[in-house]
C-alpha positions as CSV (number, residue, x, y, z in Angstrom):
1,M,-166.6,-1.5,75.6
2,S,-164.2,1.2,74.9
3,N,-162.7,2.1,71.5
4,F,-159.0,1.0,70.4
5,T,-156.8,4.0,71.4
6,F,-153.7,5.0,69.5
7,D,-151.1,4.7,72.7
8,H,-148.4,2.8,71.1
9,D,-146.2,2.4,67.9
10,F,-144.8,-0.9,67.4
11,H,-143.0,0.0,64.1
12,I,-140.4,2.8,64.0
13,H,-137.1,3.1,62.3
14,S,-134.0,4.9,63.4
15,R,-131.2,6.3,61.1
16,L,-129.5,2.9,61.4
17,S,-132.1,1.8,58.8
18,S,-130.6,2.2,55.3
19,C,-133.6,3.9,53.9
20,S,-133.9,6.5,56.7
21,H,-131.7,9.2,55.2
22,D,-132.4,11.1,58.3
23,P,-129.3,11.8,60.6
24,E,-131.5,13.3,63.4
25,Q,-133.7,10.2,63.4
26,S,-132.1,9.0,66.8
27,P,-133.6,6.9,69.6
28,E,-133.8,10.1,71.7
29,Q,-135.9,11.8,69.0
30,I,-138.2,8.8,68.7
31,L,-138.7,8.8,72.4
32,R,-139.6,12.7,72.3
33,Y,-142.3,11.6,69.7
34,A,-143.6,9.1,72.3
35,E,-143.7,11.7,75.1
36,R,-145.5,14.3,72.6
37,E,-148.1,11.9,71.6
38,G,-148.8,10.4,75.1
39,L,-147.8,6.8,74.0
40,K,-147.3,4.1,76.6
41,T,-145.2,1.7,74.4
42,I,-142.9,2.1,71.3
43,V,-140.7,-0.4,69.5
44,L,-137.6,0.3,67.6
45,T,-137.5,-1.9,64.5
46,D,-134.7,-1.2,62.1
47,H,-134.2,-3.3,59.1
48,F,-132.3,-6.4,59.8
49,W,-131.0,-9.6,58.4
50,D,-129.5,-12.2,60.9
51,E,-125.8,-12.8,59.9
52,R,-126.4,-16.3,60.9
53,V,-128.8,-16.8,58.2
54,P,-127.5,-17.3,54.8
55,G,-128.9,-15.4,51.8
56,A,-128.9,-11.6,52.7
57,S,-129.0,-9.1,50.0
58,K,-126.3,-6.7,49.5
59,W,-128.4,-4.0,50.9
60,Y,-129.5,-6.3,53.9
61,S,-126.1,-7.8,54.7
62,K,-124.9,-4.4,56.2
63,Q,-128.0,-4.4,58.5
64,D,-127.0,-7.3,60.7
65,Y,-127.3,-7.8,64.6
66,P,-124.2,-5.7,65.6
67,H,-125.3,-2.9,63.4
68,I,-128.8,-2.7,65.0
69,C,-127.5,-2.9,68.4
70,Q,-125.7,0.3,68.1
71,S,-128.9,2.1,69.3
72,K,-128.7,0.2,72.7
73,P,-129.3,0.9,75.5
74,L,-132.4,2.7,74.5
75,P,-133.2,5.8,76.4
76,Q,-136.1,5.7,78.8
77,S,-138.7,8.1,80.1
78,E,-141.2,7.6,82.9
79,G,-144.6,6.1,81.7
80,I,-143.2,4.8,78.4
81,R,-141.8,1.3,77.5
82,F,-139.4,1.7,74.8
83,L,-138.7,-1.9,73.5
84,F,-136.1,-3.0,71.1
85,G,-137.1,-5.1,68.0
86,C,-136.5,-5.3,64.3
87,E,-138.1,-5.6,61.0
88,T,-136.5,-8.6,59.3
89,E,-137.4,-10.0,55.7
90,M,-138.6,-13.1,54.0
91,D,-136.7,-13.9,50.8
92,K,-138.2,-15.4,47.3
93,D,-137.3,-18.8,48.8
94,L,-139.6,-18.2,51.9
95,T,-136.4,-17.8,54.1
96,L,-136.8,-15.8,57.3
97,G,-133.9,-13.5,57.8
98,C,-133.9,-14.0,61.7
99,S,-132.9,-17.0,63.5
100,R,-135.1,-18.8,66.3
101,E,-132.3,-18.3,68.6
102,L,-131.8,-14.5,68.0
103,M,-135.6,-14.1,68.4
104,E,-135.2,-14.6,72.1
105,E,-133.0,-11.5,72.4
106,L,-135.7,-9.3,70.8
107,D,-138.9,-7.7,72.2
108,F,-140.7,-7.7,69.0
109,I,-140.1,-9.0,65.4
110,L,-141.9,-7.5,62.3
111,V,-142.2,-9.8,59.3
112,P,-143.3,-7.8,56.1
113,T,-144.5,-10.3,53.4
114,T,-145.5,-7.6,50.9
115,H,-142.1,-6.1,50.3
116,F,-142.8,-7.1,46.5
117,H,-140.4,-4.4,45.2
118,M,-137.2,-6.1,45.9
119,T,-137.0,-8.1,42.4
120,N,-135.1,-11.3,42.7
121,F,-134.6,-11.1,46.3
122,T,-138.1,-11.1,47.7
123,M,-139.9,-11.9,44.5
124,T,-139.1,-13.1,41.1
125,E,-140.5,-11.5,37.7
126,E,-142.6,-14.6,37.2
127,M,-144.3,-14.0,40.7
128,L,-145.0,-10.5,39.8
129,A,-146.5,-10.9,36.4
130,T,-150.1,-10.2,37.1
131,P,-152.3,-9.1,40.0
132,E,-153.6,-12.9,40.3
133,T,-150.0,-14.2,40.7
134,R,-149.3,-11.5,43.2
135,A,-152.4,-12.4,45.1
136,E,-151.3,-16.0,45.2
137,W,-147.8,-15.0,46.6
138,W,-149.6,-12.7,49.2
139,V,-151.2,-15.9,50.4
140,R,-148.3,-18.4,50.0
141,R,-145.9,-16.0,52.1
142,I,-148.1,-15.4,54.9
143,D,-148.9,-19.1,54.8
144,A,-145.3,-19.9,54.9
145,L,-144.7,-17.6,57.9
146,L,-147.6,-19.2,59.8
147,S,-145.8,-22.5,59.4
148,M,-142.6,-21.7,60.9
149,D,-141.7,-22.5,64.5
150,L,-141.8,-18.9,66.0
151,P,-142.5,-17.0,69.2
152,F,-145.8,-15.6,67.7
153,H,-146.7,-13.7,70.9
154,K,-144.0,-11.2,69.6
155,I,-144.5,-11.5,65.9
156,G,-146.2,-8.8,63.7
157,L,-147.3,-9.2,60.4
158,A,-146.4,-5.8,59.0
159,H,-148.3,-3.7,56.4
160,M,-150.1,-6.4,54.6
161,T,-152.0,-4.0,52.2
162,C,-148.6,-2.1,51.6
163,P,-148.4,0.1,48.3
164,L,-145.2,-1.9,47.6
165,I,-147.3,-4.8,46.6
166,W,-147.5,-2.8,43.2
167,K,-145.3,0.1,43.7
168,G,-146.6,3.2,41.9
169,D,-149.7,1.9,40.6
170,R,-152.9,2.0,43.1
171,E,-155.2,0.6,40.7
172,K,-153.1,-2.7,40.3
173,L,-152.4,-2.7,44.2
174,V,-156.3,-2.9,44.6
175,A,-156.8,-5.4,41.8
176,T,-154.1,-7.5,43.6
177,V,-155.8,-7.4,46.9
178,N,-159.3,-8.0,45.3
179,A,-157.7,-11.2,43.6
180,I,-157.0,-12.8,47.2
181,P,-159.8,-15.4,47.7
182,E,-161.7,-14.6,50.9
183,Y,-161.5,-18.2,51.9
184,E,-157.9,-18.2,51.9
185,M,-157.9,-15.0,54.0
186,H,-160.2,-16.6,56.5
187,R,-157.8,-19.7,56.7
188,L,-154.8,-17.7,57.3
189,F,-156.2,-15.3,59.9
190,E,-157.9,-18.0,61.7
191,K,-154.5,-19.6,62.2
192,A,-153.0,-16.2,63.0
193,A,-155.4,-15.6,65.7
194,K,-154.9,-19.2,67.2
195,L,-151.1,-18.5,67.2
196,G,-151.3,-15.0,68.5
197,M,-149.5,-13.2,65.9
198,G,-150.3,-9.5,65.6
199,I,-151.7,-7.6,62.6
200,E,-150.3,-4.2,61.6
201,L,-152.2,-1.1,61.2
202,N,-149.6,0.6,59.1
203,V,-150.3,4.5,58.6
204,C,-149.4,4.0,54.9
205,D,-152.0,1.4,54.4
206,M,-154.5,3.5,56.5
207,R,-154.2,6.2,53.9
208,Y,-156.6,4.6,51.5
209,K,-158.9,6.5,49.4
210,D,-162.5,6.4,50.0
211,S,-162.9,4.6,46.7
212,E,-160.3,2.0,47.9
213,R,-161.7,1.5,51.4
214,D,-163.8,-1.7,50.8
215,A,-161.2,-3.4,49.0
216,L,-158.0,-2.5,51.2
217,L,-159.9,-3.0,54.4
218,R,-161.2,-6.3,53.7
219,P,-158.2,-8.3,54.8
220,Y,-158.5,-6.5,58.2
221,F,-162.1,-7.1,58.5
222,I,-161.7,-10.6,57.8
223,A,-158.8,-10.8,60.4
224,K,-161.0,-9.0,63.0
225,A,-163.6,-11.6,62.4
226,E,-161.2,-14.4,62.8
227,G,-160.2,-12.8,66.4
228,C,-156.8,-11.5,65.5
229,K,-155.2,-8.7,67.6
230,F,-154.1,-5.3,66.2
231,Y,-151.4,-2.8,66.7
232,C,-150.4,0.4,65.3
233,G,-147.2,1.1,63.3
234,S,-146.0,4.4,61.7
235,D,-143.2,2.8,59.8
236,A,-141.4,6.0,60.3
237,H,-138.0,6.5,58.9
238,T,-137.6,10.2,59.6
239,G,-138.6,12.8,62.1
240,N,-141.1,14.5,59.6
241,E,-142.8,10.9,59.3
242,L,-143.4,11.2,63.0
243,Q,-145.8,14.1,62.7
244,N,-149.6,14.2,62.3
245,L,-150.1,10.6,62.6
246,R,-153.0,10.1,64.8
247,A,-155.9,11.2,62.5
248,W,-154.9,8.4,60.1
249,F,-154.7,5.6,62.8
250,E,-158.0,6.8,64.2
251,R,-159.7,6.8,60.7
252,G,-158.8,3.2,60.2
253,I,-159.6,2.3,63.8
254,E,-163.1,3.7,63.4
255,D,-163.7,2.3,60.0
256,L,-162.9,-1.1,61.3
257,G,-164.8,-0.8,64.4
258,L,-161.8,-1.9,66.6
259,T,-162.1,-1.9,70.5
260,E,-159.6,-2.2,73.1
261,D,-160.3,-6.1,73.1
262,D,-158.8,-6.1,69.7
263,K,-155.4,-4.6,70.8
264,L,-152.2,-6.6,70.7
265,I,-150.3,-6.2,74.0
266,I,-146.5,-6.9,74.2
267,K,-145.8,-8.6,77.4
């Protein structure tokens, strides 16, 4: 059984994402990254809130479908699939910022349930009070996602141990993940595997310290045990973030013991 190879990147932003701040982060530059790394499939996933879904924040309201479609048509290169997707959002009321209708137009949809830093949009102060309340909402937000009527074969759960769970405090990030009950993880990932939703190996989440390894990889080990499929996501917003990624992905892949059978394939 062959090892899981880093031959794809399903989470990449262009300059159209408001947090990019890199005017050179174009689809053409992203394609050159794929050529340089020998990748077979890449997905453009700019931040997005569907204008047909009420409730967008001021930041998200500018990132509607006409906005992200400015990248189309995507440049192509022989041997590389360059797909068009998005990273949408789930607000504090568990509303998803992408209509079911529009999902049919997209190749892949990332859903981050761990953007806890957007206070009063994705989370309230009460939800954020302690590691235990954040752990409770980590579960509730994934649970809500898995209960929706979605094309799960092209849905990815983005950065599930993201530092934004507790921005700026690694100890409290680890405490939050440690507070998530193991039985809840098994329940969620058993359902995710049955539905076919992908689990992201985000490069930022793979930069765990040795002392954090057991805590921050625990959800991934459980997802693997339940039969989930995984994919790599650089979450790059700038050209500099598209450099020197392979070692981080390969470290996480090795630590998790992933094989090609564990890989999510976008069809």
